[in-house]
C-alpha positions as CSV (number, residue, x, y, z in Angstrom):
1,N,100.4,80.5,91.3
2,L,99.7,81.2,95.0
3,S,103.3,81.7,95.9
4,T,103.9,84.6,93.5
5,V,104.5,88.0,95.0
6,Y,104.1,91.2,93.0
7,M,105.6,94.6,93.6
8,S,105.1,98.1,92.2
9,Q,106.7,101.5,92.7
10,L,104.3,104.3,93.4
11,S,104.4,107.5,91.4
12,A,105.8,110.5,93.2
13,Y,103.3,112.6,91.2
14,D,100.0,111.1,91.9
15,G,100.7,108.0,94.1
16,Q,99.5,105.6,91.5
17,P,101.3,102.2,90.9
18,I,103.8,102.3,88.0
19,G,103.3,98.8,86.6
20,W,103.6,95.5,88.5
21,S,106.4,92.9,88.4
22,A,107.0,89.6,90.1
23,T,109.6,89.5,93.0
24,M,110.8,86.8,95.4
25,P,108.1,84.1,95.6
26,L,106.9,82.7,98.9
27,S,108.9,79.8,100.3
28,Q,107.1,76.6,101.5
29,G,104.7,76.8,98.5
30,G,101.7,79.0,97.9
31,R,98.8,79.7,100.3
32,R,95.4,81.2,100.2
33,A,94.1,84.1,102.4
34,P,97.2,84.6,104.6
35,A,97.7,87.8,106.6
36,A,100.4,90.2,105.3
37,V,101.8,93.1,107.3
38,T,104.9,95.3,107.2
39,Y,107.2,96.7,109.9
40,G,109.7,99.1,108.5
41,K,111.6,97.3,105.7
42,Y,110.3,93.9,106.8
43,L,107.3,92.0,105.4
44,Y,105.5,89.1,107.1
45,V,103.1,86.5,105.7
46,I,101.1,84.7,108.4
47,G,99.0,81.6,108.3
48,G,96.5,81.0,105.5
49,E,95.7,77.8,103.7
50,S,98.3,75.7,101.9
51,S,97.7,72.7,99.6
52,S,97.6,70.5,102.7
53,G,95.1,72.7,104.6
54,P,95.3,75.6,107.2
55,T,98.8,76.4,108.3
56,N,100.5,78.1,111.4
57,T,103.7,79.0,109.6
58,V,105.0,82.6,109.6
59,L,107.4,83.9,106.9
60,R,109.6,87.1,106.9
61,T,111.4,88.9,104.2
62,S,112.9,92.4,103.8
63,T,113.6,95.0,101.2
64,S,115.9,98.0,100.7
65,D,115.1,98.9,97.0
66,G,111.6,97.4,96.6
67,S,112.8,93.9,95.6
68,L,112.6,91.2,98.2
69,V,115.3,88.9,99.6
70,A,114.7,85.2,100.2
71,W,111.9,84.4,102.7
72,S,112.9,83.0,106.1
73,S,110.8,81.1,108.7
74,E,109.7,82.6,112.0
75,S,108.3,80.8,115.0
76,N,105.0,79.0,114.2
77,L,101.8,80.3,115.6
78,P,100.4,78.2,118.5
79,E,97.6,76.9,116.2
80,V,96.7,76.9,112.5
81,T,94.6,79.6,111.0
82,A,93.1,79.7,107.5
83,R,91.9,83.3,107.5
84,P,93.9,85.4,109.9
85,T,94.3,89.1,110.1
86,A,97.3,90.9,111.6
87,V,98.3,94.3,112.9
88,F,101.3,95.9,114.5
89,V,101.0,98.0,117.6
90,D,104.4,99.6,118.2
91,D,106.8,96.7,118.2
92,K,104.2,94.0,118.8
93,L,102.6,91.9,116.0
94,F,99.1,90.8,116.8
95,V,97.5,87.9,114.9
96,I,93.7,87.3,115.2
97,A,92.5,84.0,113.9
98,E,89.1,83.2,112.5
99,N,88.2,81.1,115.6
100,A,88.6,84.1,117.9
101,S,92.2,83.3,119.2
102,V,94.6,86.2,119.5
103,F,98.4,86.0,119.7
104,Y,101.2,88.4,119.8
105,A,105.0,88.4,119.2
106,K,107.5,91.1,119.8
107,V,109.8,92.2,116.8
108,T,113.5,92.9,117.1
109,P,113.7,96.2,115.1
110,S,117.3,95.7,113.9
111,T,116.6,92.2,112.4
112,G,112.9,91.9,112.0
113,A,113.0,88.6,114.0
114,L,109.9,87.7,116.1
115,S,109.9,86.4,119.6
116,A,107.9,83.4,120.6
117,W,104.1,83.8,120.4
118,T,102.0,84.6,123.4
119,R,98.3,83.8,123.6
120,V,96.2,86.7,125.0
121,K,92.5,87.4,125.6
122,P,90.4,86.1,122.7
123,I,87.8,88.1,120.9
124,P,84.3,87.6,122.4
125,A,81.8,84.8,121.6
126,G,80.0,85.4,118.3
127,L,83.1,86.4,116.4
128,E,84.4,82.8,116.0
129,D,83.9,81.0,112.7
130,I,83.2,84.2,110.8
131,D,83.6,84.5,107.1
132,Y,84.9,88.1,106.7
133,F,86.7,90.3,109.2
134,S,89.5,92.8,109.4
135,A,91.5,94.7,112.0
136,S,93.1,98.1,112.3
137,T,94.8,100.1,115.0
138,Y,94.6,103.6,116.5
139,G,96.8,104.6,119.4
140,N,96.8,101.8,121.9
141,R,93.6,100.1,120.5
142,I,92.9,97.3,118.1
143,Y,89.6,97.5,116.2
144,V,88.1,94.3,114.8
145,Y,85.3,94.6,112.3
146,K,83.3,91.5,111.3
147,K,80.8,91.3,108.5
148,S,79.3,87.8,108.9
149,P,76.9,86.7,110.2
150,S,76.0,90.2,111.3
151,S,78.1,93.4,111.3
152,A,79.8,94.6,114.5
153,L,82.8,96.6,115.5
154,Y,84.9,95.7,118.6
155,Y,87.9,97.2,120.2
156,S,90.5,96.2,122.8
157,T,92.6,98.6,124.8
158,L,96.3,97.5,125.1
159,L,97.8,98.1,128.5
160,T,101.5,98.8,128.0
161,N,101.9,100.7,131.3
162,C,99.9,100.7,134.4
163,T,99.9,101.6,138.1
164,S,99.1,99.4,141.1
165,N,95.5,100.7,141.3
166,C,95.0,100.9,137.6
167,N,92.4,103.7,138.0
168,Y,93.3,105.6,134.8
169,I,93.1,102.3,132.8
170,N,89.5,101.7,134.1
171,A,88.6,105.2,133.1
172,S,89.9,104.8,129.5
173,C,88.4,101.3,129.1
174,N,84.9,102.5,130.0
175,Y,84.7,104.5,126.8
176,S,82.1,103.3,124.4
177,T,79.9,104.6,121.6
178,S,76.8,103.3,119.9
179,G,77.7,100.2,117.9
180,L,81.2,99.9,119.5
181,K,81.6,97.0,121.8
182,T,84.6,96.7,124.1
183,L,86.7,93.6,124.4
184,G,88.2,94.8,127.6
185,A,91.9,95.3,128.2
186,T,94.7,93.0,127.3
187,L,97.8,93.4,129.4
188,I,101.0,93.1,127.3
189,G,103.5,95.0,129.3
190,S,104.6,94.6,132.9
191,A,104.0,91.1,134.3
192,S,103.9,92.5,137.8
193,C,100.8,94.7,137.2
194,N,97.6,92.7,137.2
195,C,94.9,95.0,136.0
196,S,91.2,94.3,135.4
197,T,88.6,96.4,133.7
198,T,84.8,96.6,133.8
């Protein structure tokens, strides 16, 4: 059953799961390969493939004792995605679709509710229509790793604050190492600051 959700408590002794049990199932039916991510006590399930095909729906639930309350619907993504990945950077939830599209929504910490989705700079040509990929964060960077058709690691610097000349942003965005390809900078903060990077 693709709508079943399982939970387990972790042992305080060795960190191992202490058995698994079913908890609140997904609403709107089951789905394959959605993204799942947490923010505090809130859990989000994003996109994936339902019985009718790829979906753009976003579901949210919360927990206080490990069990989940009923799922509620958040704003739909701007487009459907069958194999998304998702990460939080501070209070912003980023979703990366398998066709290279990238969106973010801002979470309200007290309720877990998400704002409307904003489309931002996509990942570069060559990452679209990939079979396997994942994302992680460190500081103000999102790292995207793809396995197919050839392995590569990309990162994007998130600009949450900037000055009129943006010099310090250019300096940080010029960082690179062998095998690490920059996506450039994505401005998600002040609308009055129009920064560009090389």
